N, CA, C and O of each residue as an XYZ file, in Angstrom:
432
protein
N     -32.407    -36.570     68.798
C     -33.355    -37.018     69.214
C     -34.472    -36.103     68.038
O     -34.282    -34.912     67.790
N     -35.486    -36.821     67.487
C     -36.538    -35.947     66.661
C     -37.273    -35.626     67.624
O     -37.202    -36.003     68.794
N     -38.072    -34.844     67.086
C     -39.527    -33.953     67.462
C     -40.301    -34.726     67.631
O     -40.498    -35.731     66.948
N     -41.105    -34.224     68.978
C     -42.730    -34.835     69.457
C     -43.665    -34.465     68.143
O     -43.652    -33.288     67.783
N     -44.566    -35.519     67.328
C     -45.179    -35.378     66.930
C     -46.552    -34.671     67.183
O     -46.895    -34.777     68.361
N     -47.383    -34.017     66.439
C     -48.286    -33.675     67.291
C     -49.363    -34.766     68.074
O     -50.000    -34.286     69.012
N     -49.581    -36.117     67.752
C     -50.405    -36.764     68.281
C     -49.389    -37.110     69.651
O     -50.036    -36.804     70.652
N     -48.205    -37.571     69.984
C     -47.559    -37.069     70.652
C     -47.682    -36.466     72.130
O     -47.654    -36.983     73.247
N     -47.858    -34.886     71.570
C     -48.102    -33.937     72.287
C     -49.432    -34.139     73.077
O     -49.610    -34.129     74.295
N     -50.423    -34.347     71.934
C     -51.534    -34.063     72.427
C     -51.890    -35.390     73.533
O     -52.296    -35.102     74.659
N     -51.743    -36.564     73.209
C     -51.445    -37.718     74.149
C     -50.938    -37.802     75.719
O     -51.285    -38.288     76.796
N     -50.246    -37.280     75.335
C     -49.313    -36.886     76.782
C     -49.655    -34.994     77.401
O     -49.214    -34.667     78.502
N     -50.199    -34.286     76.803
C     -50.722    -33.386     77.531
C     -52.189    -33.782     78.053
O     -52.354    -33.235     79.143
N     -52.989    -34.315     77.785
C     -54.315    -34.898     78.140
C     -54.058    -36.103     79.294
O     -54.829    -36.111     80.254
N     -52.612    -37.487     79.198
C     -52.561    -37.754     79.753
C     -52.033    -36.724     81.271
O     -52.594    -37.130     82.289
N     -51.429    -35.961     81.419
C     -51.052    -35.657     82.590
C     -52.319    -34.435     83.088
O     -52.568    -34.121     84.252
N     -52.683    -34.141     82.413
C     -54.094    -33.455     82.845
C     -55.055    -34.343     83.695
O     -55.471    -34.254     84.850
N     -55.233    -35.160     82.766
C     -56.704    -35.925     83.092
C     -56.387    -36.722     84.513
O     -57.211    -36.829     85.421
N     -54.570    -37.449     84.546
C     -54.395    -37.861     85.437
C     -53.832    -37.188     86.773
O     -53.686    -37.775     87.845
N     -53.555    -35.904     86.520
C     -53.550    -35.140     88.214
C     -54.620    -35.213     88.744
O     -54.744    -35.677     89.877
N     -56.008    -34.593     87.752
C     -56.888    -34.768     88.140
C     -57.571    -35.458     89.303
O     -57.885    -35.172     90.458
N     -57.657    -36.462     88.512
C     -58.143    -37.929     89.129
C     -57.672    -38.210     90.150
O     -58.317    -38.220     91.199
N     -55.954    -38.611     90.014
C     -55.377    -38.630     91.569
C     -55.916    -37.239     92.603
O     -56.526    -37.339     93.667
N     -55.604    -36.332     92.113
C     -56.256    -35.137     93.200
C     -57.187    -35.432     94.339
O     -57.086    -35.482     95.565
N     -58.424    -35.659     93.175
C     -59.577    -35.803     93.428
C     -59.895    -37.413     94.270
O     -60.838    -37.542     95.051
N     -59.231    -38.188     94.042
C     -59.288    -39.415     94.424
C     -58.412    -39.651     95.550
O     -58.579    -40.823     95.888
N     -57.458    -39.022     96.374
C     -56.442    -38.588     96.924
C     -56.851    -38.234     97.837
O     -56.599    -38.771     98.915
N     -57.745    -37.042     97.679
C     -58.193    -35.962     98.305
C     -56.945    -34.962     99.618
O     -56.961    -34.403    100.715
N     -55.951    -35.340     98.377
C     -55.107    -34.409     99.835
C     -54.671    -32.734     99.381
O     -54.766    -31.982     98.411
N     -54.147    -32.739    100.764
C     -53.688    -31.252    101.009
C     -52.781    -30.238    101.100
O     -52.790    -29.009    101.034
N     -51.974    -31.142    101.276
C     -50.552    -30.802    101.555
C     -49.648    -30.655    100.218
O     -49.747    -30.760     98.996
N     -48.959    -30.428    100.954
C     -47.588    -29.479     99.385
C     -47.161    -30.865     99.221
O     -47.722    -31.455     98.297
N     -46.466    -31.401     99.767
C     -45.809    -32.436     99.561
C     -46.651    -34.054     98.676
O     -46.199    -34.837     97.840
N     -47.689    -33.990     99.218
C     -48.493    -35.052     98.190
C     -48.693    -34.284     97.138
O     -48.223    -34.801     96.124
N     -49.287    -33.078     96.926
C     -49.625    -32.387     95.858
C     -48.021    -32.414     94.533
O     -48.071    -32.188     93.324
N     -47.285    -32.628     95.044
C     -45.659    -32.700     94.732
C     -45.701    -34.065     93.734
O     -45.633    -34.175     92.510
N     -45.880    -35.301     95.097
C     -46.150    -36.395     94.632
C     -47.003    -36.714     93.088
O     -46.519    -37.120     92.032
N     -47.818    -36.514     93.274
C     -49.280    -36.551     92.414
C     -48.759    -35.606     90.921
O     -49.139    -35.881     89.783
N     -48.066    -34.769     91.187
C     -47.984    -33.956     89.799
C     -46.793    -34.403     89.202
O     -46.548    -34.374     87.996
N     -45.830    -34.952     90.390
C     -44.500    -35.629     89.363
C     -44.934    -36.902     88.662
O     -44.713    -37.137     87.474
N     -45.656    -37.806     89.615
C     -46.211    -39.160     88.766
C     -47.117    -39.193     87.969
O     -47.513    -40.280     87.548
N     -47.614    -38.143     87.604
C     -48.386    -37.743     86.498
C     -47.290    -36.874     85.174
O     -47.249    -37.084     83.962
N     -46.760    -36.201     85.751
C     -45.722    -35.926     84.653
C     -45.333    -36.998     83.786
O     -45.343    -37.131     82.562
N     -44.878    -37.963     85.051
C     -43.933    -38.919     84.360
C     -44.895    -39.803     83.189
O     -44.479    -40.183     82.095
N     -46.118    -39.988     83.674
C     -47.081    -40.954     83.278
C     -47.271    -40.288     81.645
O     -47.177    -40.884     80.572
N     -47.585    -38.766     81.928
C     -47.619    -38.370     80.716
C     -46.545    -38.373     79.851
O     -46.863    -38.154     78.682
N     -45.425    -38.546     80.051
C     -43.968    -38.552     79.465
C     -44.085    -39.949     79.130
O     -43.428    -39.907     78.090
N     -44.435    -41.162     79.238
C     -44.237    -42.669     79.451
C     -45.326    -42.868     78.210
O     -45.072    -43.780     77.423
N     -46.603    -42.022     77.969
C     -47.471    -42.239     76.990
C     -46.494    -41.572     75.673
O     -45.930    -42.144     74.741
N     -46.569    -40.184     76.034
C     -45.759    -39.487     74.637
C     -44.594    -40.442     74.121
O     -44.071    -40.149     73.046
N     -44.233    -41.362     74.690
C     -43.466    -42.026     73.925
C     -43.430    -43.046     73.361
O     -42.684    -43.530     72.510
N     -44.233    -43.348     73.848
C     -45.526    -45.076     73.521
C     -46.177    -45.055     72.449
O     -46.558    -46.083     71.889
N     -46.413    -43.773     71.980
C     -47.688    -43.673     70.947
C     -46.727    -43.763     69.289
O     -45.903    -42.966     68.841
N     -47.269    -45.098     68.679
C     -46.385    -45.191     67.760
C     -46.030    -44.233     66.535
O     -47.053    -43.872     65.951
N     -45.118    -43.840     66.114
C     -44.825    -42.981     65.303
C     -44.938    -43.239     63.834
O     -44.909    -44.469     63.786
N     -45.058    -42.769     62.527
C     -45.082    -43.049     61.659
C     -44.080    -43.973     60.965
O     -42.864    -43.811     61.069
N     -44.663    -44.976     60.233
C     -42.987    -45.649     59.691
C     -42.548    -44.294     58.333
O     -43.071    -43.424     57.636
N     -41.686    -44.713     58.536
C     -41.170    -44.311     57.596
C     -39.675    -45.015     56.476
O     -38.539    -45.175     56.921
N     -40.036    -45.283     55.242
C     -39.255    -46.242     54.734
C     -37.789    -45.748     54.453
O     -37.589    -44.535     54.401
N     -36.890    -46.519     54.294
C     -35.630    -46.975     54.318
C     -35.569    -46.832     52.713
O     -36.308    -47.468     51.962
N     -34.778    -46.088     52.371
C     -34.247    -46.144     51.465
C     -33.470    -47.164     50.830
O     -33.970    -47.519     49.763
N     -32.281    -47.821     51.177
C     -31.859    -49.001     50.371
C     -32.581    -50.356     50.573
O     -32.727    -51.227     49.716
N     -32.954    -50.377     51.700
C     -33.654    -51.893     52.066
C     -34.678    -52.180     51.701
O     -34.878    -53.393     51.635
N     -35.833    -51.236     51.283
C     -37.575    -51.715     50.344
C     -37.484    -50.947     48.936
O     -37.268    -49.749     48.754
N     -37.692    -51.886     48.056
C     -37.463    -50.728     46.888
C     -38.622    -50.577     46.941
O     -39.554    -51.311     47.273
N     -38.486    -48.780     46.321
C     -39.694    -48.147     45.822
C     -40.891    -48.614     45.245
O     -40.615    -48.731     44.051
N     -42.286    -49.010     45.447
C     -43.553    -49.382     44.273
C     -43.756    -47.591     44.194
O     -43.812    -46.622     44.951
N     -43.828    -47.987     42.476
C     -44.195    -46.372     42.008
C     -46.009    -46.483     42.358
O     -46.655    -47.527     42.455
N     -46.443    -45.294     42.475
C     -47.408    -45.147     42.725
C     -48.397    -45.231     41.382
O     -48.022    -44.713     40.330
N     -49.816    -45.987     41.492
C     -50.619    -45.762     40.275
C     -50.770    -44.484     40.090
O     -50.854    -43.605     40.948
N     -50.825    -44.329     38.186
C     -51.383    -42.946     38.271
C     -52.724    -42.698     38.462
O     -53.694    -43.426     38.673
N     -52.599    -41.766     38.368
C     -54.175    -41.456     38.566
C     -55.425    -41.673     37.557
O     -55.044    -41.699     36.387
N     -56.388    -41.784     37.670
C     -57.519    -41.759     36.704
C     -57.313    -40.642     35.846
O     -56.704    -39.652     36.253
N     -57.894    -40.741     34.375
C     -57.546    -39.355     34.006
C     -59.332    -38.969     34.037
O     -60.203    -39.835     33.952
N     -59.566    -37.653     34.162
C     -60.477    -36.744     34.609
C     -60.946    -36.523     33.347
O     -60.227    -36.183     32.408
N     -62.807    -36.806     33.252
C     -63.655    -36.614     32.636
C     -64.400    -35.863     32.866
O     -65.255    -35.869     33.751
N     -64.060    -34.738     31.709
C     -64.821    -33.202     32.189
C     -66.696    -33.276     31.534
O     -67.224    -33.238     30.423
N     -66.997    -33.352     32.426
C     -68.219    -33.345     32.313
C     -69.430    -32.031     32.010
O     -69.390    -31.021     32.714
N     -70.341    -32.160     31.045
C     -70.753    -31.176     30.010
C     -72.299    -31.078     30.226
O     -73.107    -31.925     29.844
N     -72.559    -30.058     30.815
C     -73.988    -30.089     31.061
C     -74.709    -30.571     28.951
O     -74.361    -30.544     27.771
N     -75.685    -30.882     29.743
C     -76.920    -31.419     28.109
C     -77.698    -30.494     27.624
O     -78.687    -30.034     28.196
N     -77.205    -30.123     26.344
C     -77.639    -29.227     25.829
C     -79.297    -29.682     25.109
O     -79.668    -30.519     24.287
N     -80.070    -28.468     26.054
C     -81.494    -28.339     25.603
C     -81.711    -28.052     24.082
O     -80.911    -27.300     23.526
N     -83.049    -28.767     23.162
C     -83.599    -28.334     22.127
C     -84.680    -27.665     22.408
O     -85.435    -28.164     23.242
N     -85.007    -26.481     21.844
C     -86.338    -25.581     22.030
C     -86.810    -26.105     20.542
O     -86.126    -26.428     19.570
N     -88.393    -26.063     20.751
C     -89.261    -26.152     19.569
C     -89.024    -25.573     18.362
O     -89.307    -26.171     17.324
N     -88.584    -24.580     18.361
C     -88.167    -23.409     17.578
C     -86.522    -24.085     16.778
O     -86.278    -24.016     15.574
N     -85.667    -24.654     17.765
C     -84.355    -25.281     17.101
C     -84.605    -26.445     16.193
O     -84.050    -26.759     15.140
N     -85.685    -27.069     16.936
C     -85.728    -28.598     16.848
C     -86.239    -28.119     14.884
O     -85.706    -28.529     13.853
N     -87.284    -27.261     15.026
C     -88.043    -27.192     13.824
C     -87.111    -27.124     12.665
O     -87.000    -28.008     11.816
N     -86.181    -25.543     12.712
C     -85.342    -25.591     11.724
C     -84.191    -26.264     11.605
O     -83.555    -26.101     10.564
N     -83.771    -26.995     12.442
C     -82.649    -28.087     12.397
C     -83.652    -29.055     11.172
O     -83.231    -29.006     10.016
N     -84.578    -29.667     11.361
C     -85.163    -30.661     10.581
C     -85.825    -30.085      9.163
O     -86.131    -30.869      8.264
N     -86.059    -28.344      9.019
C     -85.800    -28.323      7.863
C     -84.760    -27.788      7.179
O     -84.904    -27.569      5.977
N     -83.556    -27.492      7.821
C     -81.963    -27.620      7.346
C     -81.515    -29.028      6.671
O     -81.376    -29.223      5.463
N     -81.338    -29.873      7.617
C     -81.286    -30.970      7.152
C     -82.613    -32.042      6.258
O     -82.532    -33.257      6.082
N     -83.362    -31.443      5.972
C     -84.503    -31.851      4.431
C     -83.535    -31.336      3.306
O     -82.903    -31.966      2.458
N     -83.633    -29.767      3.611
C     -82.927    -29.027      2.603
C     -81.274    -29.651      2.234
O     -80.553    -29.578      1.238
N     -81.175    -30.083      3.170
C     -79.251    -30.452      2.688
C     -79.445    -31.905      2.114
O     -78.554    -32.215      1.323
N     -80.367    -32.828      2.322
C     -80.684    -33.798      2.273
C     -80.902    -33.709      0.481
O     -80.158    -34.330     -0.279
N     -81.843    -32.986      0.083
C     -82.273    -32.909     -1.053
C     -81.136    -32.087     -2.225
O     -81.478    -31.889     -3.391
N     -80.057    -31.760     -1.797
C     -79.103    -30.742     -2.869
C     -77.906    -31.440     -2.756
O     -77.003    -31.049     -3.496
N     -77.604    -32.642     -1.802
C     -76.817    -33.381     -2.112
C     -76.937    -34.143     -3.647
O     -77.889    -34.623     -4.262
N     -75.390    -33.996     -3.957
C     -75.818    -34.835     -5.645
C     -74.451    -35.892     -5.210
O     -73.568    -35.327     -4.565
N     -74.261    -37.211     -5.490
C     -73.413    -38.404     -5.561
C     -72.364    -37.930     -6.037
O     -72.419    -37.274     -7.077
N     -71.312    -38.126     -5.462
C     -69.503    -37.644     -6.039
C     -69.242    -38.560     -7.296
O     -69.460    -39.770     -7.352
N     -68.736    -37.759     -8.288
C     -68.385    -38.385     -9.281
C     -66.847    -39.187     -9.132
O     -66.064    -39.211     -8.183
N     -66.783    -39.752    -10.340
C     -65.395    -40.529    -10.915
C     -64.343    -39.850    -10.783
O     -63.264    -40.303    -11.162
């Protein structure tokens, strides 16, 4: 028998607690036999709820062909934009103008 899942334990426990409280409050019993009957019926109801909680589906290895998972999308690294200051922009314009003047055409 497989182990119970967390959902089965939670649903079953909540059912036992709340149904016991509800039946005790509604019946207003004070005898030991009445409390025992209510407790046992709440335990049976909690067990029924825990067993009927749907289990996660498992894929059988032979009956269903496994579909490969799609490859994850490539992660593009984000780079912060580089700011230019006035002095950097001025020095770049001077250096690019001087580089353009020094260029000579390539020979044959």
